[in-house]
C-alpha positions in Angstrom: -0.1 -0.1 -0.1 1.5 3.6 -1.0 2.6 5.4 2.0 2.5 8.5 -0.4 0.2 9.3 -3.0 -0.8 12.7 -4.6 -3.6 14.1 -5.5 -3.8 16.2 -8.6 -6.6 18.2 -10.3 -6.5 18.1 -14.0 -8.6 18.3 -17.0 -8.9 15.7 -19.6 -8.6 16.6 -23.3 -6.3 15.7 -26.5 -5.9 12.2 -28.1 -2.9 11.3 -25.9 -4.8 9.7 -22.9 -4.6 10.2 -19.3 -1.5 9.7 -17.1 -2.2 9.5 -13.3 0.8 9.2 -11.0 1.0 7.9 -7.9 4.1 7.8 -5.3 4.6 4.7 -3.5 6.9 3.7 -0.3 10.0 3.8 -2.4 9.3 4.4 -5.9 6.3 5.5 -8.1 3.9 4.0 -10.2 2.4 5.4 -13.7 -0.6 4.4 -15.2 -0.2 4.2 -18.7 -2.6 4.4 -21.7 -4.1 1.3 -23.1 -6.5 1.0 -26.3 -9.3 1.1 -24.5 -9.1 1.7 -20.7 -6.8 2.9 -18.3 -5.4 1.2 -15.4 -6.5 2.5 -12.5 -8.6 0.1 -10.1 -12.2 -0.7 -8.8 -12.6 3.4 -7.8 -16.4 4.4 -8.8 -17.0 6.9 -11.2 -18.4 9.8 -9.1 -19.6 13.7 -9.5 -18.1 16.4 -7.8 -19.1 19.8 -8.4 -21.8 20.7 -10.8 -22.0 17.3 -11.8 -18.5 16.9 -13.3 -17.4 13.3 -13.6 -13.9 12.4 -11.9 -12.2 9.3 -10.9 -10.9 8.8 -7.5 -9.0 6.2 -5.9 -10.5 5.2 -2.6 -8.9 1.6 -1.7 -5.1 0.5 -1.4 -3.7 0.5 -5.1 -2.6 -3.4 -5.9 0.5 -4.0 -7.8 -1.3 -4.3 -11.0 -3.3 -0.8 -10.4 -6.7 -0.2 -10.8 -9.0 0.0 -14.1 -11.3 2.8 -15.2 -12.7 3.9 -18.3 -10.6 6.0 -20.7 -11.0 9.5 -21.3 -11.5 10.3 -25.1 -9.4 13.7 -24.8 -6.6 14.8 -22.8 -5.1 18.5 -22.6 -3.9 19.6 -19.5 -1.6 17.9 -16.6 -1.5 18.8 -13.6 1.1 19.8 -10.8 0.7 18.5 -7.2 3.1 19.8 -4.6 2.1 19.5 -0.8 3.4 21.8 2.0 2.7 22.1 5.8 0.1 19.6 6.7 -2.1 18.2 3.8 -3.2 18.7 0.2 -2.1 20.4 -2.8 -4.2 20.9 -6.0 -2.3 23.0 -8.3 -3.1 23.3 -11.9 0.2 23.2 -13.5 1.8 21.0 -15.8 5.6 21.4 -15.1 5.9 19.3 -11.8 3.6 16.7 -13.0 5.7 16.0 -16.1 8.6 16.0 -13.7 6.9 13.2 -11.5 5.6 11.4 -14.4 9.1 11.1 -15.9 10.7 10.3 -12.5 8.0 7.2 -12.3 8.0 5.9 -15.7 11.7 5.3 -15.6 10.6 2.5 -13.0 7.6 1.3 -14.4 8.7 -1.3 -16.9 10.8 -3.3 -14.3 8.1 -3.0 -11.7 5.5 -4.8 -14.1 7.8 -7.5 -15.0 9.5 -8.2 -11.6 7.2 -6.1 -9.1 8.8 -3.9 -6.5 12.8 -4.9 -6.8 13.6 -2.9 -3.6 11.5 -5.7 -1.2 13.4 -8.6 -3.2 17.0 -7.1 -3.0 18.2 -7.1 0.7 21.2 -4.7 -0.2 19.0 -2.2 -1.9 19.9 1.3 -0.5 17.6 4.3 -1.0 19.2 7.5 -2.4 18.8 8.8 1.1 20.7 6.1 2.7 23.4 6.4 0.1 23.6 10.1 0.8 24.0 9.3 4.5 26.6 6.5 4.0 28.4 8.9 1.5 29.0 11.8 4.0 29.1 9.9 7.3 33.0 10.1 8.1 33.0 14.0 7.2 30.0 14.4 9.6 31.6 12.5 12.1 34.7 15.0 11.7 32.6 18.0 11.9 30.7 16.8 14.9 34.1 15.9 16.6 35.1 19.7 16.3 32.0 21.1 17.7 32.9 21.0 21.5 36.3 23.0 20.9 34.7 25.4 18.8 32.1 26.2 21.7 34.8 26.9 23.8 36.5 29.5 21.6 35.8 33.1 22.1 34.3 35.3 19.2 37.9 36.9 18.7 39.4 33.2 18.5 36.9 32.2 15.7 37.4 35.2 13.7 41.6 34.6 14.1 40.5 30.8 12.9 38.9 32.4 9.5 42.0 34.0 8.7 44.1 31.1 9.7 42.0 29.0 7.2 42.0 31.7 4.5 45.9 31.7 4.5 45.6 27.7 4.4 43.6 28.1 1.4 45.5 30.5 -0.6 48.8 28.8 0.2 47.6 25.8 -1.5 46.0 23.5 0.8 42.8 21.6 -0.5 39.7 22.8 0.3 38.4 19.2 0.9 41.1 19.1 4.0 39.6 22.2 5.2 35.9 21.3 5.0 35.4 19.7 8.6 37.1 22.8 10.4 35.3 25.2 8.1 31.7 23.6 8.7 32.4 23.5 12.4 33.4 27.1 12.6 30.1 28.2 10.7 28.1 26.0 12.5 29.4 27.5 16.0 28.9 31.0 14.3 25.3 30.4 13.2 24.6 29.2 16.8 25.6 32.3 18.1 24.2 34.9 15.7 21.3 33.3 14.7 20.3 30.9 17.4 20.3 28.2 14.5 22.4 25.0 14.6 22.8 23.2 11.4 21.8 19.8 11.7 23.7 16.9 10.2 21.6 16.6 7.4 22.0 20.2 6.4 25.9 19.7 6.5 25.2 16.8 4.0 23.4 19.3 1.8 26.6 21.7 2.1 29.0 18.8 1.4 27.2 18.0 -1.7 27.0 21.6 -3.0 30.8 22.0 -2.2 31.5 18.8 -4.4 29.5 20.8 -7.2 26.4 18.4 -7.2 22.6 19.2 -7.3 20.9 18.7 -3.8 17.5 17.7 -3.4 16.2 18.9 -0.3 12.5 19.2 0.8 10.5 22.4 1.7 11.4 23.4 5.3 14.5 21.8 5.4 16.5 25.0 5.7 18.3 25.2 2.3 18.9 29.3 2.8 21.1 28.3 5.7 22.9 25.3 4.1 24.1 27.6 1.3 26.4 29.5 3.6 28.4 26.5 4.5 29.9 25.9 0.9 30.0 29.5 0.3 32.5 30.0 3.1 34.5 27.2 2.5 35.0 28.3 -1.4 35.4 31.9 -0.4 38.5 31.1 1.7 40.7 31.3 -1.4 40.0 34.9 -1.9 38.3 34.2 -5.5 34.5 34.8 -4.1 31.7 32.5 -4.1 28.2 33.6 -5.5 24.7 32.5 -4.1 22.2 32.8 -7.0 18.6 33.2 -6.4 15.3 33.9 -8.0 14.3 37.4 -7.0 15.9 40.7 -5.4 14.1 40.3 -2.3 15.3 36.8 -1.5 18.9 37.9 -2.6 18.5 40.8 0.0 16.8 39.0 2.9 19.4 36.1 2.7 22.2 38.2 2.4 20.9 40.3 5.8 19.7 37.2 7.4 22.3 34.2 7.0 24.8 36.5 6.0 25.4 37.4 9.4 27.4 34.4 10.4 29.5 35.3 7.4 30.1 39.0 8.7 30.7 37.7 12.1 33.6 35.7 11.1 35.1 38.5 9.5 34.0 37.9 5.6 32.5 40.6 3.2 29.1 39.8 2.1 27.6 41.8 -0.9 24.1 42.0 -2.5 23.4 43.0 -6.0 20.1 44.6 -6.8 18.2 45.6 -9.9 18.9 49.4 -10.2 22.2 49.6 -8.5 25.0 51.8 -9.7 28.0 50.5 -11.6 30.1 51.1 -8.4 28.2 49.8 -5.7 27.8 46.3 -8.2 31.7 46.3 -8.5 31.9 46.4 -4.7 29.1 44.0 -4.1 30.9 41.2 -6.6 34.4 42.0 -4.7 32.7 40.7 -1.6 33.8 37.3 -0.5 30.1 36.0 -0.9 27.7 37.8 -3.4 24.0 37.3 -3.4 22.5 38.2 -6.6 19.7 37.2 -9.0 20.2 35.1 -12.1 18.9 37.3 -14.3 21.1 40.4 -12.8 24.0 38.0 -12.9 23.7 37.4 -16.6 22.8 41.1 -17.5 25.8 42.5 -15.7 28.0 39.7 -17.8 26.6 40.9 -20.8 27.5 44.7 -19.8 30.8 43.8 -19.1 31.1 42.3 -22.5 30.6 45.4 -23.8 32.8 47.5 -21.4 35.1 50.0 -23.1 37.9 49.4 -20.3 38.4 47.3 -17.2 37.2 50.3 -15.0 33.7 50.0 -16.4 33.2 46.1 -15.4 31.1 45.2 -12.5 32.1 41.8 -12.1 35.5 40.6 -10.8 38.1 41.4 -13.2 40.1 38.2 -12.7 38.2 34.6 -12.5 34.5 36.2 -11.9 33.2 32.6 -12.1 34.8 30.9 -9.4 31.9 29.2 -7.7 28.2 29.4 -7.4 25.3 28.1 -5.5 22.0 28.0 -7.4 18.7 28.2 -5.2 15.8 26.9 -7.0 18.0 24.9 -9.5 15.4 23.2 -11.4 13.7 26.6 -12.1 16.8 28.5 -13.5 18.9 25.7 -15.0 16.0 23.5 -16.7 12.9 25.4 -16.9 14.5 28.8 -18.0 17.7 27.1 -19.7 16.8 28.3 -23.4 15.4 31.9 -22.1 17.8 33.9 -23.6 19.3 37.5 -21.7 19.5 40.3 -24.3 20.8 43.5 -23.9 19.3 45.5 -26.9 19.6 49.0 -28.4 17.2 51.3 -30.0 16.5 50.6 -33.7 14.3 52.5 -36.2 10.4 51.3 -36.7 7.3 52.3 -38.1 4.5 52.1 -35.4 1.9 52.2 -38.0 3.0 48.7 -39.5 2.5 47.3 -36.1 -1.2 48.8 -35.8 -2.0 47.6 -39.5 -0.6 44.1 -39.0 -2.7 43.6 -35.4 -5.9 44.5 -37.6 -4.7 42.1 -40.3 -4.2 39.0 -37.9 -7.7 39.6 -36.4 -9.2 38.5 -39.7 -6.8 35.5 -40.0 -8.1 32.2 -38.6 -6.4 29.6 -36.8 -5.9 26.3 -38.4 -7.2 28.0 -41.5 -4.7 30.4 -42.7 -2.1 29.5 -40.0 -0.8 27.0 -37.6 0.3 27.4 -34.1 3.2 25.6 -32.2 3.0 26.0 -28.5 6.0 24.6 -27.6 8.1 27.1 -29.5 5.6 29.9 -29.4 5.4 30.6 -33.0 2.7 31.0 -35.4 3.2 29.7 -39.0 1.5 31.1 -42.3 0.2 28.8 -44.6 -0.4 29.4 -48.3 -3.8 30.3 -47.9 -2.7 32.9 -45.0 -0.2 34.6 -47.1 -2.6 35.2 -50.0 -5.3 36.4 -47.4 -2.7 38.6 -45.6 -1.4 39.8 -49.0 -5.1 40.8 -50.0 -6.0 42.7 -46.7 -2.8 44.6 -47.0 -2.9 45.4 -50.5 0.6 43.9 -51.2 1.8 41.7 -53.8 4.9 40.4 -51.7 4.8 39.9 -48.0 8.4 39.0 -48.1 9.5 41.9 -50.2 12.9 43.0 -48.9 12.3 46.8 -49.5 9.0 46.6 -47.9 8.9 43.4 -45.5 5.6 42.6 -44.0 6.0 39.1 -43.0 7.4 39.5 -39.5 5.0 42.0 -38.8 1.9 39.6 -39.4 3.7 36.9 -37.8 4.3 38.8 -34.5 0.7 40.1 -34.7 -0.6 36.4 -34.6 1.9 35.2 -31.9 0.4 38.0 -29.7 -2.9 37.5 -30.5 -2.8 33.5 -30.2 -0.1 32.8 -27.5 0.7 35.9 -25.6 -2.6 36.2 -23.2 -3.2 39.1 -21.2 -2.8 38.3 -17.2 -0.9 35.5 -18.1 2.3 36.2 -20.0 1.8 40.0 -19.6 -0.2 42.6 -17.7 -1.0 46.3 -18.6 0.1 48.9 -16.3 0.0 52.4 -16.4 -0.5 52.1 -20.0 2.7 50.0 -20.3 2.9 46.3 -21.4 4.9 44.7 -18.6 6.1 41.0 -18.9 5.0 38.5 -16.0 7.4 35.9 -15.1 5.8 32.4 -15.8 8.0 30.6 -13.2 7.9 33.1 -10.3 4.4 34.9 -11.2 6.5 38.5 -10.8 6.2 41.3 -12.8 9.7 42.0 -14.9 9.7 45.7 -15.0 12.0 47.0 -17.6 12.1 43.8 -19.5 10.7 43.6 -23.2 10.5 41.0 -25.9 12.6 41.5 -28.9 12.4 41.2 -32.6 9.0 43.6 -32.8 7.4 41.1 -30.5 6.5 43.7 -27.8 5.5 46.2 -30.0 2.9 43.8 -31.3 1.6 43.1 -28.0 1.3 46.9 -27.7 -0.6 47.3 -30.8 -2.8 44.4 -29.5 -3.4 46.3 -26.3 -4.0 49.8 -28.1 -1.3 51.2 -25.9 1.6 53.6 -27.0 4.1 51.7 -29.3 7.5 52.1 -28.0 10.8 51.8 -30.2 11.8 48.6 -31.5 15.1 47.4 -30.3 18.0 45.5 -31.8 20.1 42.8 -30.0 23.4 44.2 -29.1 24.4 41.1 -26.8 22.7 38.0 -25.7 23.4 35.0 -23.5 21.2 31.7 -22.2 21.1 30.7 -18.5 22.5 27.1 -19.9 25.8 29.1 -21.4 26.1 31.5 -18.4 26.4 28.9 -15.7 28.5 26.6 -17.5 31.2 29.4 -17.2 31.4 28.7 -13.5 34.6 26.7 -12.6 32.5 24.9 -9.9 28.5 25.0 -9.9 26.1 23.5 -7.0 22.3 23.7 -6.7 19.5 23.2 -4.3 15.8 22.4 -5.0 12.9 20.2 -3.5 12.6 18.5 -6.9 15.9 17.5 -8.6 16.0 13.9 -8.6 13.4 13.6 -11.6 15.7 16.2 -13.6 19.2 14.2 -12.6 19.5 12.9 -16.2 19.3 16.5 -17.6 21.7 17.9 -15.1 23.8 15.1 -15.9 23.5 15.5 -19.5 23.6 19.1 -19.8 25.7 20.5 -17.0 27.8 17.2 -15.9 26.1 17.5 -12.4 25.2 14.7 -10.2 22.4 14.9 -8.4 22.1 13.7 -4.5 18.8 13.2 -2.4 19.4 14.8 1.2 17.1 12.9 3.8 14.9 14.7 5.8 15.7 15.7 9.6 12.4 14.4 10.9 10.0 12.1 9.0 7.1 13.5 7.2 3.5 14.2 8.9 1.9 15.3 6.2 -1.1 13.4 4.5 -1.0 13.2 0.5 -4.3 12.6 -0.9 -5.2 10.9 -4.0 -5.4 12.4 -7.4 -8.6 13.8 -9.1 -9.2 13.9 -13.1 -11.7 16.1 -14.5 -13.2 16.4 -17.7 -12.7 20.2 -18.1 -11.2 23.0 -16.3 -14.3 24.7 -14.9 -15.4 21.6 -13.3 -12.1 21.1 -11.8 -12.2 24.8 -10.3 -15.8 24.5 -9.0 -14.8 21.1 -7.3 -11.4 23.2 -5.7 -14.1 26.0 -4.6 -16.3 23.5 -2.8 -13.3 21.9 -1.2 -12.2 25.3 0.1 -15.9 26.2 1.1 -16.0 23.3 3.7 -12.6 23.7 4.8 -13.3 27.4 5.6 -16.6 26.5 7.5 -14.6 25.0 10.2 -11.8 27.5 10.3 -9.1 25.6 8.7 -6.7 27.4 6.4 -6.2 27.1 2.9 -3.4 27.8 0.3 -4.6 27.5 -3.6 -1.6 27.6 -5.9 -2.3 28.5 -9.8 0.1 28.8 -12.9 -1.1 32.4 -13.9 -3.2 35.5 -13.3 -6.1 34.2 -15.1 -6.6 30.9 -13.0 -6.3 32.6 -9.8 -9.1 35.2 -11.0 -11.4 32.4 -12.1 -11.1 30.6 -8.6 -11.4 34.3 -6.9 -14.8 34.8 -9.0 -16.0 31.1 -7.8 -15.3 31.9 -4.1 -16.8 35.2 -4.3 -20.1 33.4 -5.3 -19.7 31.0 -2.5 -19.1 34.0 0.0 -15.9 32.6 0.9 -13.5 35.7 1.9 -9.9 35.2 0.4 -6.5 37.0 -0.1 -5.2 37.0 -3.7 -1.5 37.2 -4.4 -0.8 37.4 -8.3 1.3 39.6 -10.5 -1.1 42.7 -10.4 0.6 45.5 -8.6 -2.2 46.1 -6.4 -1.8 42.5 -5.0 2.2 42.2 -5.1 2.6 45.3 -2.7 1.0 43.3 -0.1 3.0 40.0 -0.7 4.5 39.7 2.7 1.4 40.5 4.5 -0.6 37.9 2.4 2.1 35.1 2.7 2.9 35.7 6.3 -1.3 35.4 7.3 -1.5 32.3 5.2 -1.5 29.8 8.1 -3.7 31.7 10.2 -7.6 30.4 11.0 -10.0 31.2 8.4 -7.4 32.2 6.1 -7.8 31.3 2.6 -5.0 32.6 0.1 -4.6 32.3 -3.6 -1.1 32.5 -5.0 0.0 32.3 -8.6 3.3 30.8 -7.6 4.5 30.1 -4.1 8.3 29.7 -5.4 10.6 32.3 -3.8 7.8 34.4 -1.9 10.4 34.5 1.1 8.1 34.5 3.8 7.1 31.2 6.1 3.7 30.0 6.2 3.3 29.1 10.1 0.1 27.6 11.5 -1.7 30.0 13.6 0.1 33.0 12.1 3.9 34.1 11.8 4.6 36.0 15.2 8.2 37.1 13.9 7.0 38.6 11.0 3.8 40.4 12.6 6.3 42.0 15.2 9.0 42.9 12.5 6.1 44.6 10.2 4.6 46.2 13.2 8.1 47.7 14.2 8.4 48.7 10.6 4.9 50.4 10.3 5.6 52.6 13.4 9.2 53.6 12.3 9.0 53.9 8.5 5.8 56.1 8.9 8.2 58.8 10.6 11.4 58.2 8.5 9.7 58.0 5.1 6.2 59.7 5.2 5.3 60.1 2.1 4.7 56.4 1.5 1.8 54.3 3.3 3.3 51.7 5.5 0.1 50.8 7.3 -1.0 47.0 7.7 -4.9 46.2 7.7 -6.2 46.1 11.0 -7.1 42.3 10.6 -3.4 41.4 9.9 -2.6 41.5 13.7 -4.9 39.0 16.0 -4.6 41.4 18.9 -4.3 45.0 19.8 -1.2 46.2 21.6 -1.4 46.8 25.3 -1.0 50.4 26.5 2.4 49.4 28.0 3.9 47.8 25.0 2.6 50.7 22.8 3.9 53.5 25.1 7.5 51.4 25.0 7.2 51.2 21.0 6.7 54.8 20.7 9.7 56.0 23.1 12.1 53.5 21.3 10.7 54.8 17.7 11.1 58.5 18.8 14.9 57.9 19.6 15.5 55.7 16.4 14.2 58.4 14.4 16.3 61.0 16.1 19.5 58.8 15.5 19.0 57.7 12.0 17.9 60.9 10.3 20.7 63.1 9.0 21.5 65.9 11.2 23.0 68.2 8.7 22.6 69.0 4.9 25.5 69.0 2.2 26.2 72.4 0.7 27.9 71.3 -2.5 28.2 68.0 -4.4 32.0 67.5 -2.7 30.2 67.7 0.8 27.5 65.3 -0.1 29.8 62.6 -1.4 32.1 63.1 2.0 28.7 62.6 4.2 27.8 59.5 2.0 31.5 58.2 2.9 31.0 58.9 6.7 27.5 57.4 6.7 25.9 60.7 7.4 23.8 61.3 4.5 20.5 60.8 3.7 18.8 57.5 4.7 17.4 55.2 2.0 14.7 52.6 2.5 17.5 50.0 1.9 19.8 51.1 4.6 16.7 51.5 7.0 15.9 47.6 6.0 19.5 46.6 6.6 19.4 48.0 10.2 16.1 46.7 11.1 17.0 43.4 9.7 19.9 43.6 12.2 17.5 44.5 15.1 15.5 41.7 14.7 18.0 39.1 14.6 20.5 37.8 17.2 24.0 39.2 15.4 26.1 40.9 17.9 26.3 44.6 17.6 27.6 47.8 19.9 24.6 49.9 18.3 22.9 51.2 21.4 19.7 52.1 18.9 19.5 48.7 17.4 19.7 47.1 20.7 16.6 49.0 22.0 14.9 48.3 18.8 15.8 44.4 19.5 14.4 44.4 22.9 10.9 46.0 21.7 11.0 43.5 18.9 11.1 40.6 21.3 8.6 42.3 23.4 6.3 42.5 20.4 7.1 38.9 19.2 6.4 37.3 22.4 2.9 39.2 23.0 1.7 38.3 19.2 3.2 34.5 19.9 0.6 34.0 22.9 -2.1 34.4 20.4 -0.6 33.0 17.7 0.2 29.8 19.8 -3.3 29.3 20.7 -4.4 29.7 17.0 -1.7 26.9 16.2 -3.4 24.5 18.2 -6.9 24.9 16.9 -5.7 25.0 13.1 -3.9 21.5 13.8 -7.3 20.3 15.4 -8.7 21.1 11.8 -6.0 19.1 9.9 -3.5 21.9 9.4 -3.1 23.8 6.4 -5.1 22.4 3.2 -3.1 23.0 0.1 
């Protein structure tokens, strides 16, 4: 009987058949299409939501599977991931395809020989192999723990310098690994109050060896990354930690970067919009946090630089060692995504408008065909003739007056690039939505006239066309690194691709504790609307008893479909998608996701950067309350107030008075006391730290106050005491709510 199966919601359509995936105790089963039936078992056909039929397994699956009628069409697969304590029904095909691939690799042997794992007494699971591989090194690190704890702070910093000297004088990093990992572990305990577990050390060792480490959600990948980064930065050549967005890069540099700074290392963070000087300083740090896109564009700019002084990356050996977070998303899903630096080219906006009107008259599969995979539209002979007639041209391919690229771009914009899915319109501009993170990519534009075609489709101002000056794909970019490691929760299913394209081996890191979540069976639906109606009813039932729910969708359009269905059922919800009005409340929405009666709809949960804790996140509540009070006085032109319902309880008069007192002292200490009378004076003030306070500066200081890093700053220490009081005050309520939510069954996903 499977110990873990996954319920997926999928609509059926297309002649390919239905694939239903199950995960068993040690390996998966895939149900493959047969000529007239699909194997699934004696599970009755039943209706869910407005009479829409689906199949649901209700018994333990035998080795042979179960049999149900085959659907006639199949268009859509589904992704299912599970968080916290329950059930994920997310309509996306990417992870489902991964799971299907991983399981189908074993299905033939399973059908012929049964479960080989049970027959072979010497069989070791990937987790057991990982434990066995790193056991000697783990013992060596643990043996040093007692001696490290006895050292003073200054002695730990002195040891860092000693290790740097050894590494730069030729000592192998493998020989320095036990002492380095033990040192970072002790620094983490002192600064963050977090002691990396043995399995986290295994993850760090795998990354140091240039492997892909599969670590489940909640296993502490963020903390793991600093272990190999510290070790590889000892050589003086730097280490790069690549993440998926600016927020995570800044947060991780501020948070887990503290043990590295405590040990005397410099930690840099590269953000979109930084000046070249600030970027150069960040890249010269021992450990640099940067997004994959910013790293790629900085590399391209450096290739176009006129002199070494214009470079952002290190002048010598800029690609020493990197750890890539969400490595499957960056190296596999976005592998062929080109990063392009473009310049302005001459174009005729009227041509895009005329081509857009022409495209409206052309019919799919009659005048042109659509290739969804390559995202291209191809005009067939009838389409070429029709377009020439509509445009009054004898030849679409006339080199002196070409119309073919304008028409094909208009067709692509019409059929493939859908509003609120591939892009949104904000302030009269077409803005691209990252399909993997659900975030708006401000300042980015499609090339070769496609963006102008979308602008013509949306009737907004058509900006000048661009021409490519420099380009590189992520696949080519990350191959430049001398040593590359990566972390993700779903790597094993892509192990072959990592090996074939990047020469990277994949290891599965065992969890620190056994999983307690409950994975439900799959559900297959005939169409999308039936699927979403079933989700809405499931959410309504959970909401009635107060159970929190998280709904994951692949795009803005689907998130708004489920939102409308919940509106009709009278279920309140929080919507988090790429639309600006929702992105602005991202931290608040995610932090509240585990509270009683909470319903959260999110386009993509990857890289949100905030923990969903059952009952509510008291740490985030305390931090946001402190930020609200502080920033409203430091940056009064912007609204920082959180909705009243975000906080579970009003502050007592004593705590409120304490917060007000400390905020006044902080504002007085952080605001500049003098103004510059000249540019030279302004530059001198900036160097001395006496210039105008920026939001980024304030965020760094507030982050320090909300953590445990040692500091002599009296203002920061007073803020830290207030933060602790706020956290303890809110935690009394969130702990009570957590017990209730656990009784309801935990988070339903």
